[in-house]
C-alpha positions as CSV (number, residue, x, y, z in Angstrom):
1,M,-6.0,0.1,6.6
2,K,-7.2,-1.7,3.9
3,E,-9.2,1.0,2.7
4,L,-6.2,3.8,3.4
5,V,-4.3,2.3,1.4
6,E,-6.5,1.9,-1.5
7,F,-7.6,5.8,-1.3
8,V,-3.9,6.3,-1.8
9,A,-2.9,4.3,-4.3
10,K,-6.6,5.2,-6.6
11,S,-5.1,8.6,-5.8
12,L,-1.9,8.2,-6.8
13,V,-2.6,6.5,-10.1
14,D,-4.2,7.0,-13.8
15,D,-6.0,3.7,-13.6
16,A,-8.6,3.5,-10.5
17,D,-10.3,0.4,-11.0
18,A,-7.1,-1.7,-11.8
19,V,-6.1,-1.3,-8.2
20,S,-6.3,-4.6,-6.2
21,I,-5.4,-4.9,-2.6
22,R,-5.9,-8.1,-0.7
23,T,-4.8,-8.9,2.7
24,H,-3.0,-12.2,5.0
25,E,-3.0,-12.5,8.4
26,R,1.0,-13.2,9.7
27,D,1.6,-14.0,13.8
28,Q,2.2,-10.3,14.4
29,A,1.4,-8.4,11.5
30,T,-0.8,-8.1,8.4
31,I,0.7,-8.1,5.3
32,I,-1.5,-5.8,2.3
33,E,-0.1,-6.4,-0.7
34,L,-0.8,-3.9,-3.8
35,E,-1.7,-4.6,-7.0
36,V,-1.8,-1.3,-9.8
37,A,-2.1,-1.6,-13.6
38,P,2.4,-1.6,-15.5
39,N,2.1,1.3,-16.4
40,D,1.0,3.0,-13.0
41,L,3.2,0.9,-11.2
42,G,6.6,3.7,-11.4
43,K,3.9,6.6,-9.8
44,V,3.0,3.9,-6.7
45,I,6.6,3.3,-6.0
46,G,7.5,6.9,-7.3
47,R,11.1,8.2,-7.5
48,Q,13.7,5.7,-5.6
49,G,10.9,4.4,-3.4
50,R,10.0,7.3,-1.8
51,T,5.7,7.2,-2.6
52,A,5.8,3.7,-1.4
53,R,8.4,4.5,1.6
54,A,5.6,7.4,2.6
55,I,2.9,5.4,2.0
56,R,4.7,2.4,4.4
57,T,5.2,5.4,6.7
58,L,1.4,6.4,7.1
59,L,0.8,2.5,8.1
60,T,3.1,2.2,10.8
61,A,2.1,5.5,12.6
62,A,-1.8,4.3,11.9
63,G,-0.4,0.5,13.2
64,Q,0.6,2.2,16.1
65,K,-2.9,3.0,17.2
66,S,-3.8,-0.1,16.7
67,R,-0.9,-2.1,18.2
68,R,-0.7,-3.5,15.0
69,R,2.5,-3.9,12.2
70,Y,1.4,-3.9,8.7
71,I,3.4,-4.6,6.0
72,L,3.4,-3.7,2.4
73,D,3.5,-5.3,-0.3
74,I,3.4,-3.8,-4.0
75,L,3.0,-6.6,-6.7
76,D,4.4,-6.1,-10.6
């Protein structure tokens, strides 16, 4: 899942080298922290959070197969 989020994030932003992803395990969930350059933050979040919501939907769908919950945190 980390690779999926990294691919989508790098495709959206201008500064792909600034994309940083960390994962943490918690109970029945995996938390994925996404950090991008400050000027690319709006591109990852999208208008009214639509892009971020779409990435979270992809994670939910992909997590159904492995019966694991994934939570995306976008750090600023």
